[in-house]
C-alpha positions in Angstrom: 105.5 80.0 121.0 103.3 83.2 120.9 101.0 85.1 118.8 101.1 85.7 115.8 102.4 82.1 115.6 99.3 80.4 114.0 100.0 77.2 115.9 98.5 78.7 119.0 95.3 79.4 117.3 95.2 76.0 115.7 95.8 74.2 119.0 93.1 76.3 120.7 90.6 75.5 118.0 91.4 71.7 118.2 91.3 71.8 122.0 87.8 73.2 121.8 86.9 70.3 119.4 86.5 72.9 116.6 87.6 72.7 113.0 89.9 75.2 111.3 87.7 75.5 108.3 84.6 76.6 110.4 86.5 78.7 113.0 86.3 82.5 113.3 88.8 84.6 115.3 87.4 87.5 117.4 90.1 90.0 118.3 90.9 93.5 119.3 94.5 93.9 118.1 96.7 93.7 114.9 98.3 90.7 116.5 95.0 89.0 116.7 94.4 89.7 113.0 97.8 88.6 111.9 97.4 85.4 113.9 94.1 84.6 112.3 95.5 85.4 108.8 98.6 83.1 109.4 96.3 80.3 110.5 93.9 80.8 107.5 91.0 81.7 109.8 88.6 84.6 109.1 88.7 87.4 111.7 86.2 89.8 113.2 87.8 92.7 114.9 86.2 94.9 117.7 86.7 98.6 117.3 86.9 99.2 121.0 90.2 97.5 121.7 93.4 99.0 122.8 95.0 99.9 119.4 96.9 103.1 118.7 95.5 103.0 115.2 92.0 102.3 113.9 91.5 98.6 113.6 90.1 99.0 110.1 93.7 99.8 108.9 94.6 96.1 109.5 91.9 94.8 107.1 89.9 92.3 109.2 87.1 90.5 107.5 84.5 92.3 109.7 84.5 95.0 112.3 82.0 95.2 115.1 81.3 98.0 117.7 79.4 95.9 120.2 79.2 92.2 120.9 75.5 92.3 120.0 76.7 92.5 116.4 78.7 89.3 116.6 76.0 86.7 115.6 75.2 88.5 112.4 78.9 89.0 111.6 79.7 85.4 112.1 76.7 84.4 110.0 77.8 86.7 107.2 81.3 85.2 107.3 80.0 81.7 107.4 77.8 82.4 104.4 80.5 84.1 102.4 79.4 87.6 102.6 
C-alpha cells in the first residue's frame, strides 16, 4: 500500500487520534493532493515543493508559500472559505 492509496492517510489520521472530517492534508506534490482527494480530506499545498509543474495546476484547496501562512489557511478551510 502506498500513496495515493487513501487508506494510508486514513490510518495516519486515526493513529494520531484525529478524525477524517476535521483533518487537513499538507503536501508538496501531486501525489499528496491525489491522496487527500481520494480520502475526502481537504489539502493545502506548498508551492516550494519538488514538482516539475506548478502545484496550482493540481487544484489543491489552498496554496501557501511559507509555513507562517498555514494557520490562516487551515482556519479558512475549517470555516469553509
